[in-house]
Each structure stands twice: as C-alpha cells, then as structure tokens.
C-alpha positions, 0 to 999 in steps of 0.5 A: 500500500505504501509503495502505491501511495508513492507511485505518481503514475499509479496515483494519477491513473487511479484518480482519473479512472475513479473519476470515470467510474464516478461520472458513470455512477453519478449519471444513474441518479443525477444530471444537471439537465435531462441529457436528451431534452431538446431546447432549440431556442437555447442551442449552441450556448457557451458555458454558463452557470446554467449550462456548465459546458454549454449546449449543442446544436439541439439545445441539449446540455453537454455536461449531462450528455458527457456524464451519461456517455461515461456509462456506455464507455464503462459498460463496454469496457467492463463487459468486453474485457471481462468476457475476453479475459474469462474466455482467453485465460481459460483457453490459455491455461488449457493450452499450457496444461496440454503442452505440459502433458505432452499433448501439443496438438490442442495447444497448437490448434488453440494458438492458431485459432487465436492467430486467426481471430487477430485477423478480425479487429474489433472495428471489422467485427463490429461492421460484420455483426452490424450488417447481420444483427444491426448496430448497437451497444451489444454489437460493440461489446461482442466485437470488442470482447471477441478481439480481447479473447486471443490477447488474453489467451496468448498472455495466459498461455505464455505465462502459464507455460513458464509456471508449469516448468517450475519445480513446485509444479513438477512436485505437485504433478508427481504427487498426483495433483490433477491438471485442474488442481495445479492450474487453480492452486499454482498457475492462476495465482502466479500469472495474475499480475500480467493479466491484471495489467493487460486488463487495464490496457484492454479497458483503455482500448475498449473505450477507444474502440467504443468511441470509434464505433459510435462515431461511425454509427455502429455503437451506442444508438440514440437517444443514449449519449455516447462520447463517440457520437458527440464527436460525430455530431460536433464535426459539422460545427467545428468552426462555429462551436469547436468546444463541442468536439473538445469536451468529448475528446478530452473525456476520451483522452483522460479516461484512456490516459488514466487507465494506461497510467494505472496499468503502468503503475500496476506493472511496476508495483506487481513486479518490483524488478521493473521498479528498481530499474527506474 
C-alpha cells in the first residue's frame, strides 16, 4: 500500500479512472439537465452557470450528455474485457496444461485459432455483426470482447507455460495433483499480475474502440449519449462551436490516459524488478 501511495503514475491513473467510474455512477441518479431534452431556442450556448459546458446544436446540455456517455464507455469496457479475459485465460491455461502433458496438438490448434481471430479487429467485427444483427451497444461489446479473447489467451498461455516448468509444479504433478488442481492452486495465482495489467490496457482500448464505433454509427444508438457520437455530431460545427468536439475528446483522452497510467503503475508495483530499474 505504501509503495502505491508513492507511485505518481499509479496515483494519477487511479484518480482519473475513479473519476470515470464516478461520472458513470453519478449519471444513474443525477444530471444537471435531462441529457436528451431538446431546447432549440437555447442551442449552441457557451458555458454558463446554467449550462456548465454549454449546449449543442439541439439545445441539449453537454455536461449531462458527457456524464451519461461515461456509462456506455464503462459498460463496454467492463463487459468486453471481462468476457475476453474469462474466455482467453481459460483457453490459455488449457493450452499450457496440454503442452505440459505432452499433448501439443490442442495447444497448437488453440494458438492458431487465436492467430486467426487477430485477423478480425474489433472495428471489422463490429461492421460484420452490424450488417447481420444491426448496430448497437451489444454489437460493440461482442466485437470488442471477441478481439480481447486471443490477447488474453496468448498472455495466459505464455505465462502459464513458464509456471508449469517450475519445480513446485513438477512436485505437485508427481504427487498426483490433477491438471485442474495445479492450474487453480499454482498457475492462476502466479500469472495474475500480467493479466491484471493487460486488463487495464484492454479497458483503455475498449473505450477507444467504443468511441470509434459510435462515431461511425455502429455503437451506442440514440437517444443514449455516447462520447463517440458527440464527436460525430460536433464535426459539422467545428468552426462555429469547436468546444463541442473538445469536451468529448478530452473525456476520451483522460479516461484512456488514466487507465494506461494505472496499468503502468500496476506493472511496476506487481513486479518490483521493473521498479528498481527506474
């Protein structure tokens, strides 16, 4: 705990990430104005005591839309990373266990499937799914989650293979422990650190991907606000009201920066060797 309090990157990243979560949770119970309320006579107003960040082309309160837009980013990040991490770690540990048992055929098959999945990035997968099922938040979650599976699978498999080669695991195998028991008691605790760090990085990537998909009209659909769609709406007003693009852009930038800084700090805190090199 003391090391975490003395790590500036981790502290700043944790603060920015906490602000993202706080904004999403606050918007569930309170916003200054209804985010979808249209008020044409008050459109494109500058920031004021009434509208803290001004209003958009339809008179909607920008600050309220930013707060509610944090919900989409948080939901997509949590679910997509959770799905990718859950499936990816399971497949990676299975591949490592099969390799340790001398059955490398399944290990090779799983890794080749992971390589094949890399050929379909989140954006391409979302376009494909949107053509079949229609655009929406669920489409974004599924596309980003599928892309995260091979990422976590490769990290889990690489770290697990190294753990399976350790002496205490060899002793556990000699004592008759099952592969599942060894994975649960020896492998997973020893590979948790890189997986946690990767989760923060993937969370940041998920926020960027959700914003890009919403910007293209494939993600969160109206009337639910989204940072990416706020950028799309602002692009035609860049010279008339440039701040409409600045606010959602800053929200995306700070959220991604916070998660990356927190991931960098966690990497140092969970691996003291890296901290000593700095």
